[in-house]
KOLDOSE-5435 format. One record per residue: residue in three letters; x, y, z of N, C-alpha, C in turn. Coordinates in steps of 0.2 Angstrom, whole numbers, padded with zeros to 4 digits, always signed. Example, Ala and Ser with C-alpha at 12.3 -4.5 7.8 and 13.67 -1.06 7.14 Angstrom:
ala+0066-0028+0039+0062-0022+0039+0066-0016+0039/ser+0064-0011+0035+0068-0005+0036+0064+0000+0039/
REM end
This chain:
met+0173+0110+0023+0169+0105+0020+0166+0109+0014/gly+0161+0113+0015+0159+0117+0008+0159+0114+0002/val+0162+0117-0003+0162+0115-0011+0164+0107-0010/lys+0167+0105-0006+0170+0098-0007+0164+0093-0006/gly+0159+0094-0002+0152+0091+0001+0149+0090-0007/phe+0148+0096-0012+0145+0096-0017+0149+0092-0021/val+0156+0092-0023+0159+0088-0027+0157+0081-0025/glu+0159+0079-0019+0157+0071-0018+0152+0069-0020/gly+0146+0074-0018+0139+0071-0019+0137+0070-0027/gly+0139+0075-0031+0138+0077-0037+0140+0070-0041/ile+0147+0067-0041+0151+0063-0043+0146+0056-0041/ala+0146+0055-0034+0141+0048-0033+0136+0049-0036/ser+0132+0054-0037+0124+0053-0038+0125+0054-0047/ile+0129+0056-0049+0130+0055-0057+0131+0048-0059/ile+0136+0044-0055+0138+0038-0056+0130+0034-0056/ala+0129+0034-0049+0121+0031-0045+0116+0032-0052/gly+0116+0037-0052+0108+0039-0060+0110+0036-0066/cys+0115+0036-0068+0118+0032-0075+0117+0025-0074/ser+0120+0021-0069+0121+0015-0068+0113+0011-0068/thr+0109+0016-0064+0101+0014-0064+0096+0016-0069/his+0098+0019-0073+0094+0023-0078+0089+0018-0082/pro+0090+0013-0083+0085+0008-0086+0080+0006-0081/leu+0081+0005-0074+0076+0004-0071+0071+0010-0068/asp+0075+0016-0071+0070+0021-0069+0065+0023-0075/leu+0069+0021-0081+0064+0022-0087+0058+0018-0086/ile+0059+0011-0084+0054+0006-0085+0049+0008-0080/lys+0051+0012-0073+0047+0013-0068+0041+0019-0071/val+0045+0023-0075+0041+0028-0078+0036+0026-0084/arg+0038+0021-0087+0033+0017-0092+0027+0015-0088/met+0029+0011-0083+0024+0007-0079+0018+0012-0074/gln+0022+0018-0072+0018+0023-0070+0011+0026-0074/leu+0014+0027-0081+0010+0030-0086+0005+0024-0088/gln+0005+0017-0085+0000+0012-0089-0007+0014-0086/gly-0012+0015-0090-0019+0014-0088-0020+0023-0089/glu-0016+0027-0090-0018+0034-0090-0022+0035-0095/ala-0023+0033-0100-0028+0034-0105-0037+0033-0102/ala-0035+0028-0095-0042+0028-0093-0044+0032-0089/ala-0039+0036-0087-0039+0044-0081-0043+0048-0085/thr-0042+0049-0092-0044+0055-0096-0046+0053-0103/pro-0052+0049-0101-0056+0048-0107-0057+0052-0114/thr-0057+0050-0120-0057+0054-0126-0065+0055-0127/pro-0067+0060-0130-0074+0060-0132-0076+0055-0135/gln-0072+0051-0140-0076+0045-0143-0077+0039-0138/ala-0072+0039-0134-0074+0035-0127-0080+0036-0123/ala-0081+0043-0121-0086+0046-0119-0092+0043-0123/ala-0093+0044-0129-0099+0043-0133-0099+0037-0134/gln-0096+0032-0132-0098+0025-0133-0103+0022-0126/lys-0100+0025-0121-0105+0026-0117-0112+0028-0116/leu-0113+0031-0121-0121+0034-0123-0123+0028-0128/arg-0120+0024-0132-0124+0019-0136-0127+0015-0134/pro-0132+0011-0137-0139+0008-0135-0135+0000-0134/ser-0138-0004-0133-0136-0011-0132-0134-0014-0138/leu-0128-0018-0138-0125-0020-0144-0126-0027-0146/ala-0133-0028-0145-0135-0035-0144-0138-0035-0153/phe-0141-0029-0156-0143-0029-0161-0137-0028-0168/his-0132-0025-0164-0126-0024-0168-0122-0031-0172/pro-0121-0032-0178-0116-0037-0180-0109-0038-0176/pro-0108-0045-0176-0101-0046-0172-0095-0041-0172/ala-0096-0040-0179-0089-0035-0181-0089-0029-0177/ala-0095-0026-0176-0094-0020-0172-0093-0021-0164/ala-0095-0026-0162-0092-0026-0156-0085-0027-0156/gln-0081-0029-0160-0075-0030-0159-0071-0023-0159/asn-0074-0017-0160-0072-0011-0160-0072-0008-0153/ile-0075-0012-0148-0076-0009-0141-0069-0009-0137/his-0068-0003-0135-0061-0002-0132-0060-0007-0126/val-0055-0010-0125-0054-0015-0119-0046-0012-0116/pro-0047-0009-0111-0041-0008-0108-0036-0012-0108/pro-0028-0011-0110-0023-0015-0110-0022-0017-0104/pro-0019-0025-0102-0017-0028-0097-0011-0025-0093/arg-0010-0026-0087-0005-0023-0083+0001-0027-0084/val+0006-0025-0086+0014-0028-0087+0017-0028-0082/gly+0022-0032-0080+0026-0032-0076+0033-0028-0077/leu+0039-0028-0073+0045-0026-0073+0048-0029-0079/leu+0049-0035-0080+0052-0039-0084+0048-0039-0091/ser+0041-0038-0091+0037-0038-0098+0039-0031-0102/val+0038-0025-0096+0040-0020-0098+0046-0018-0102/gly+0053-0020-0099+0059-0020-0101+0060-0025-0107/leu+0057-0031-0108+0058-0035-0114+0055-0032-0120/arg+0049-0028-0118+0045-0025-0124+0049-0020-0128/ile+0052-0015-0123+0056-0010-0124+0061-0012-0128/ile+0065-0016-0126+0071-0020-0131+0069-0023-0137/gln+0061-0025-0138+0060-0029-0144+0059-0024-0148/gln+0054-0018-0147+0052-0013-0151+0058-0008-0153/asp+0062-0007-0148+0067-0001-0149+0074-0003-0150/gly+0075-0009-0147+0082-0011-0146+0085-0010-0140/pro+0092-0014-0138+0093-0011-0131+0094-0004-0129/lys+0097-0001-0134+0099+0005-0132+0094+0011-0131/ala+0089+0008-0131+0081+0012-0129+0080+0013-0122/leu+0083+0007-0119+0084+0008-0110+0087+0014-0108/phe+0092+0016-0112+0095+0023-0110+0092+0030-0113/ser+0086+0029-0115+0082+0035-0117+0083+0039-0113/gly+0085+0045-0115+0085+0051-0109+0090+0052-0104/val+0096+0046-0104+0101+0047-0101+0106+0054-0099/ser+0105+0059-0106+0108+0064-0105+0104+0070-0100/ala+0098+0069-0101+0095+0071-0094+0095+0070-0088/thr+0097+0062-0087+0098+0060-0081+0105+0064-0078/val+0109+0064-0081+0116+0067-0081+0115+0075-0079/leu+0111+0077-0083+0110+0084-0080+0107+0086-0075/arg+0101+0082-0073+0097+0081-0067+0101+0080-0061/gln+0105+0074-0062+0109+0075-0056+0113+0079-0053/thr+0116+0082-0058+0122+0087-0060+0118+0093-0055/leu+0112+0095-0058+0109+0099-0053+0106+0098-0046/tyr+0101+0093-0047+0096+0092-0043+0101+0088-0036/ser+0104+0083-0038+0107+0079-0034+0113+0082-0029/thr+0118+0086-0035+0123+0090-0031+0122+0094-0026/thr+0115+0098-0028+0113+0104-0023+0112+0099-0016/arg+0107+0095-0016+0104+0092-0011+0109+0089-0007/met+0114+0085-0011+0120+0082-0006+0124+0086-0002/gly+0125+0092-0006+0130+0098-0003+0127+0102+0002/leu+0120+0103+0001+0118+0107+0006+0116+0101+0013/tyr+0114+0096+0011+0113+0092+0018+0119+0091+0022/asp+0125+0091+0017+0131+0090+0022+0133+0097+0026/ile+0132+0102+0022+0133+0109+0025+0129+0108+0033/leu+0124+0106+0032+0118+0107+0037+0119+0102+0042/lys+0121+0095+0041+0124+0090+0045+0129+0092+0050/thr+0136+0096+0046+0140+0098+0050+0138+0104+0055/lys+0135+0108+0053+0133+0113+0057+0127+0110+0063/trp+0124+0105+0062+0119+0103+0067+0120+0099+0071/thr+0126+0095+0070+0129+0089+0072+0132+0093+0081/asp+0130+0088+0087+0133+0090+0091+0139+0089+0093/pro+0144+0094+0093+0151+0094+0094+0154+0089+0100/asn+0150+0087+0105+0151+0085+0111+0150+0077+0109/thr+0145+0076+0106+0143+0067+0105+0145+0066+0098/asn+0146+0072+0093+0147+0069+0087+0142+0066+0084/asn+0135+0066+0086+0130+0064+0084+0124+0070+0081/met+0120+0068+0077+0114+0073+0076+0108+0069+0077/pro+0104+0072+0079+0096+0069+0081+0093+0068+0075/leu+0089+0063+0075+0085+0060+0069+0081+0066+0067/thr+0077+0070+0071+0073+0074+0069+0078+0079+0065/arg+0084+0083+0067+0087+0087+0064+0090+0084+0056/lys+0091+0077+0056+0092+0075+0050+0087+0075+0045/ile+0081+0074+0046+0075+0075+0043+0073+0082+0040/gly+0075+0086+0046+0074+0093+0044+0080+0096+0038/ala+0086+0091+0040+0090+0095+0034+0089+0092+0027/gly+0086+0086+0027+0084+0083+0020+0080+0086+0018/leu+0074+0089+0022+0067+0092+0018+0070+0099+0015/ile+0075+0102+0018+0077+0108+0016+0082+0108+0009/ala+0086+0103+0010+0090+0102+0005+0087+0100-0002/gly+0082+0095+0001+0079+0092-0006+0073+0097-0008/gly+0072+0101-0006+0066+0107-0009+0071+0111-0014/ile+0076+0114-0011+0081+0117-0014+0083+0114-0021/gly+0087+0108-0020+0087+0104-0025+0083+0104-0030/ala+0077+0102-0027+0072+0100-0033+0071+0106-0037/ala+0069+0112-0034+0069+0118-0038+0075+0120-0043/val+0079+0119-0042+0086+0120-0046+0086+0114-0052/gly+0085+0110-0052+0084+0103-0055+0078+0101-0060/asn+0072+0105-0059+0066+0103-0061+0067+0103-0069/pro+0069+0108-0072+0069+0108-0080+0071+0101-0083/ala+0078+0100-0079+0080+0093-0082+0076+0087-0080/asp+0071+0088-0074+0068+0082-0073+0062+0082-0078/val+0060+0087-0079+0054+0088-0085+0056+0084-0092/ala+0062+0086-0093+0065+0085-0100+0065+0076-0100/met+0069+0073-0094+0070+0067-0091+0064+0063-0093/val+0058+0064-0090+0053+0060-0090+0049+0060-0097/arg+0050+0065-0100+0047+0066-0106+0051+0061-0112/met+0057+0062-0111+0062+0058-0115+0061+0051-0114/gln+0061+0048-0108+0059+0041-0105+0052+0038-0107/ala+0047+0044-0109+0040+0042-0109+0039+0041-0117/asp+0044+0044-0121+0042+0045-0129+0040+0040-0131/gly+0044+0034-0130+0045+0028-0134+0038+0024-0133/arg+0033+0026-0128+0027+0022-0129+0023+0025-0132/leu+0024+0030-0135+0020+0034-0140+0020+0032-0146/pro+0014+0033-0151+0013+0030-0158+0018+0035-0160/ala+0022+0032-0166+0028+0035-0169+0026+0043-0171/ala+0019+0044-0173+0017+0050-0176+0016+0055-0170/gln+0016+0053-0164+0014+0058-0158+0022+0058-0155/arg+0027+0055-0156+0032+0056-0151+0035+0063-0153/arg+0038+0065-0148+0042+0072-0147+0049+0070-0151/asn+0052+0066-0150+0059+0064-0153+0064+0071-0152/tyr+0065+0071-0146+0071+0075-0142+0075+0072-0145/lys+0081+0076-0146+0089+0073-0149+0091+0072-0143/ser+0092+0077-0137+0095+0078-0131+0093+0081-0126/val+0095+0081-0121+0092+0086-0115+0092+0093-0117/val+0096+0095-0121+0096+0102-0122+0092+0104-0128/asp+0090+0099-0132+0086+0098-0137+0079+0100-0134/ala+0077+0096-0129+0071+0094-0126+0070+0101-0121/ile+0074+0104-0119+0073+0111-0115+0072+0115-0120/ser+0076+0115-0126+0074+0121-0129+0067+0121-0133/gln+0066+0116-0135+0059+0114-0139+0053+0115-0134/met+0054+0114-0128+0049+0115-0122+0048+0123-0122/thr+0052+0127-0121+0055+0134-0121+0051+0137-0127/lys+0052+0134-0132+0049+0137-0139+0042+0136-0139/asn+0040+0129-0139+0034+0127-0141+0028+0129-0135/glu+0029+0128-0128+0025+0127-0123+0027+0134-0119/gly+0033+0138-0119+0035+0143-0114+0039+0141-0109/ile+0043+0147-0106+0048+0144-0101+0045+0141-0095/thr+0038+0144-0093+0036+0141-0088+0034+0133-0088/ser+0034+0130-0093+0034+0124-0096+0039+0118-0093/leu+0044+0123-0091+0051+0120-0089+0050+0118-0080/trp+0045+0122-0078+0044+0121-0069+0037+0117-0069/arg+0035+0114-0075+0028+0110-0074+0029+0105-0070/gly+0025+0104-0064+0026+0099-0059+0030+0101-0054/ser+0032+0107-0053+0038+0108-0048+0036+0108-0042/ser+0029+0109-0041+0026+0109-0034+0027+0101-0032/leu+0025+0097-0036+0027+0089-0035+0034+0087-0035/thr+0038+0089-0039+0045+0089-0039+0047+0090-0032/val+0046+0096-0030+0049+0099-0024+0047+0095-0017/asn+0039+0093-0018+0037+0087-0012+0041+0081-0013/arg+0041+0078-0019+0045+0072-0019+0052+0072-0016/ala+0055+0078-0018+0063+0077-0018+0064+0079-0010/met+0057+0083-0007+0061+0084+0000+0058+0077+0004/leu+0053+0072+0003+0052+0067+0005+0057+0061+0004/val+0060+0062-0002+0065+0056-0004+0071+0059+0000/thr+0073+0064+0000+0080+0067+0003+0080+0066+0011/ala+0074+0068+0014+0073+0068+0021+0073+0060+0023/ser+0070+0055+0020+0070+0049+0020+0076+0045+0020/gln+0080+0046+0013+0085+0043+0011+0092+0045+0015/leu+0092+0050+0015+0098+0052+0019+0099+0051+0026/ala+0093+0055+0028+0091+0054+0036+0092+0047+0039/ser+0089+0042+0035+0087+0035+0036+0094+0031+0035/tyr+0098+0033+0030+0106+0031+0030+0110+0033+0034/asp+0110+0038+0037+0114+0040+0044+0111+0037+0048/gln+0104+0036+0050+0103+0033+0057+0104+0026+0056/phe+0102+0023+0051+0104+0015+0049+0112+0014+0051/lys+0115+0018+0048+0123+0017+0049+0124+0018+0056/glu+0122+0023+0060+0124+0025+0066+0121+0019+0071/thr+0115+0016+0070+0114+0011+0074+0118+0005+0073/ile+0119+0003+0067+0124-0003+0066+0130-0003+0069/leu+0132+0003+0069+0140+0003+0072+0139+0004+0081/glu+0134+0007+0083+0133+0009+0090+0133+0002+0092/lys+0128-0004+0089+0127-0009+0092+0133-0014+0090/lys+0136-0012+0086+0141-0016+0085+0139-0022+0081/leu+0135-0022+0076+0132-0026+0072+0138-0029+0066/met+0140-0023+0065+0144-0023+0058+0151-0018+0060/lys+0156-0020+0056+0161-0014+0057+0160-0010+0052/asp+0164-0003+0051+0161+0002+0047+0166+0001+0039/gly+0162-0003+0035+0165-0005+0029+0159-0007+0024/leu+0161-0010+0020+0157-0010+0014+0150-0013+0016/gly+0150-0020+0020+0144-0023+0022+0139-0018+0027/thr+0142-0013+0031+0138-0007+0033+0134-0003+0029/his+0139-0002+0024+0136+0004+0018+0130+0001+0015/val+0132-0005+0013+0126-0009+0008+0120-0010+0012/thr+0121-0012+0019+0115-0013+0023+0111-0008+0024/ala+0113-0001+0025+0110+0005+0028+0107+0007+0022/ser+0112+0007+0016+0110+0011+0010+0103+0008+0007/phe+0102+0001+0008+0097-0003+0004+0090-0002+0009/ala+0091-0002+0016+0086+0001+0019+0083+0007+0018/ala+0089+0011+0017+0086+0019+0014+0083+0019+0011/gly+0085+0016+0005+0082+0016-0002+0073+0012-0001/phe+0073+0008+0004+0066+0005+0004+0062+0010+0007/val+0065+0013+0012+0061+0019+0016+0058+0025+0011/ala+0063+0027+0007+0062+0032+0002+0057+0030-0004/ser+0057+0024-0005+0053+0021-0011+0045+0022-0007/val+0044+0020-0002+0038+0020+0001+0035+0027+0003/met+0040+0031+0005+0037+0038+0006+0036+0041-0001/ser+0039+0040-0007+0039+0044-0012+0035+0042-0017/asn+0034+0035-0017+0030+0034-0025+0022+0037-0026/pro+0018+0038-0022+0012+0039-0023+0013+0048-0027/val+0019+0052-0024+0018+0059-0026+0022+0058-0033/asp+0027+0053-0034+0030+0051-0040+0026+0049-0047/val+0021+0046-0044+0017+0044-0050+0012+0049-0054/ile+0010+0054-0047+0006+0060-0050+0012+0063-0054/lys+0017+0066-0051+0023+0070-0054+0024+0067-0062/thr+0026+0061-0062+0026+0059-0069+0021+0060-0073/arg+0014+0059-0071+0009+0061-0076+0008+0068-0079/val+0009+0072-0073+0008+0079-0074+0014+0082-0079/met+0019+0079-0078+0025+0081-0082+0024+0080-0088/asn+0022+0073-0090+0021+0070-0096+0015+0072-0101/met+0011+0075-0097+0004+0078-0101+0006+0082-0108/lys+0002+0080-0112+0004+0084-0119+0000+0091-0118/val+0001+0098-0119-0004+0103-0118-0003+0105-0125/glu-0010+0106-0130-0010+0110-0135-0015+0114-0134/pro-0013+0120-0140-0017+0127-0140-0024+0124-0141/gly-0028+0130-0136-0035+0127-0137-0037+0121-0136/val-0034+0117-0131-0037+0111-0130-0036+0112-0122/pro-0040+0110-0118-0040+0110-0111-0034+0104-0109/pro-0030+0105-0105-0025+0100-0103-0029+0094-0099/pro-0026+0088-0099-0028+0081-0096-0029+0083-0089/tyr-0025+0087-0086-0025+0087-0080-0025+0096-0077/thr-0027+0097-0073-0029+0105-0071-0023+0107-0066/gly-0021+0101-0063-0015+0101-0057-0014+0095-0054/ala-0010+0095-0049-0008+0088-0045-0014+0085-0042/ile-0018+0090-0039-0024+0087-0035-0029+0084-0040/asp-0030+0087-0046-0034+0085-0051-0032+0078-0054/cys-0027+0078-0055-0023+0072-0058-0023+0065-0052/ala-0022+0067-0046-0023+0062-0041-0030+0059-0040/met-0034+0065-0041-0042+0062-0041-0044+0059-0046/lys-0041+0059-0051-0043+0057-0059-0041+0049-0058/thr-0034+0049-0057-0031+0043-0056-0033+0039-0052/ile-0036+0041-0045-0039+0037-0040-0045+0033-0043/lys-0049+0039-0045-0056+0037-0049-0057+0033-0055/ala-0051+0032-0059-0051+0029-0064-0048+0022-0064/glu-0043+0021-0058-0040+0015-0058-0038+0013-0052/gly-0042+0017-0045-0041+0015-0038-0036+0018-0035/pro-0035+0018-0029-0030+0021-0024-0024+0017-0025/met-0025+0011-0025-0017+0007-0027-0013+0009-0032/ala-0017+0014-0037-0013+0015-0043-0008+0021-0042/leu-0008+0024-0036-0003+0028-0032+0003+0024-0031/tyr+0003+0019-0031+0009+0014-0029+0011+0010-0035/lys+0007+0013-0042+0010+0008-0047+0018+0010-0049/gly+0020+0006-0052+0028+0005-0053+0031+0004-0046/phe+0029+0004-0040+0033+0002-0035+0037-0004-0035/ile+0037-0010-0037+0042-0015-0040+0049-0011-0042/pro+0047-0008-0049+0053-0006-0051+0055+0001-0048/thr+0050+0005-0044+0054+0010-0041+0058+0007-0033/ile+0057+0002-0031+0062+0000-0026+0067-0005-0028/ser+0066-0008-0036+0071-0012-0039+0077-0006-0040/arg+0075+0000-0043+0080+0005-0044+0082+0009-0037/gln+0078+0012-0034+0080+0015-0028+0084+0010-0023/gly+0081+0005-0023+0087+0001-0018+0094+0000-0022/pro+0096-0001-0029+0103-0001-0031+0105+0006-0033/phe+0100+0011-0032+0103+0018-0034+0106+0021-0028/thr+0102+0019-0022+0104+0021-0016+0110+0017-0013/ile+0112+0011-0014+0118+0007-0015+0124+0010-0017/val+0123+0010-0023+0129+0014-0028+0130+0021-0025/leu+0125+0025-0024+0125+0032-0022+0129+0032-0015/phe+0129+0029-0009+0132+0029-0003+0139+0026-0003/val+0138+0019-0007+0144+0016-0007+0150+0020-0012/thr+0148+0023-0016+0153+0027-0020+0155+0034-0016/leu+0150+0036-0013+0151+0042-0009+0155+0042-0003/glu+0155+0035-0001+0161+0033+0005+0166+0032+0001/gln+0168+0030-0003+0175+0029-0007+0178+0036-0011/val+0172+0040-0013+0177+0046-0015+0177+0050-0010/arg+0174+0050-0004+0176+0054+0003+0182+0052+0005/lys+0185+0044+0004+0191+0042+0006+0197+0046+0000/leu+0194+0046-0006+0199+0047-0010+0201+0056-0009/leu+0196+0059-0008+0196+0066-0009+0198+0069+0000/lys+0198+0065+0004+0199+0067+0012+0205+0072+0012/asp+0211+0071+0009+0217+0075+0010+0216+0082+0005/phe+0210+0083+0003+0207+0090-0001+0204+0094+0002/
REM end
């Protein structure tokens, strides 16, 4: 098994990541909606101290900041296409390829190794608790390896929402990583790594373990034969479970990774807990499930493509 598991998982992950990249980009943009409200500017704070506007002329009242309305999945996607063209939906796809190569190849390969070692040779089954444990270990290690690409991907995906003068304009994932290292230090490549590791542990444990569990249940109860229908059903169910488990951590991770840190200026968030508290205070607890529709819209197809491709790749490489 060994190296073969890494190759199979890597191929399937890259194909799944690239094919669902536009949905991931829309999810990131939606998760950043309302972020300005969580980190008010000095001007916004000063406005709260102003006396009543009753004696001001109507023109002054027009300067009052009104938070932008929340927009949905289709609205965000159409706005990106209108502003920057269809190719903007694939902004940061080079970072996605690198991330899947580092993160997903590692987690899929390690999970496969642990699954082989921990499966009962007599029953050829692996208890759910062991599947979850294997997913937690594989996901954590994979996330630590792939964090630099993850930071680059989030920034490249979020860049288009900024005014032209404030955009980072990374040319590629290599340019993004080199600029971050040069301008913010090498530690910036692991910004939000604790969140990335926690999210990856949750995603891998819920996604891989639940896929195996759903697939085994379907086959044991003879609801379907071992084929495309079983793979699609089990993978979509696994994608839903992974989305529910990971979305709150994903929102905080996106905001911490995307924050702009400038010399002499305190960062918007001091860490994950600070980001979570400010987000909940400014936008309410349901803000942690912001972007859930695009998350499940992306996680569902991603998981389906991932496991259907994985099953086919395994068939192709079974003799190697």
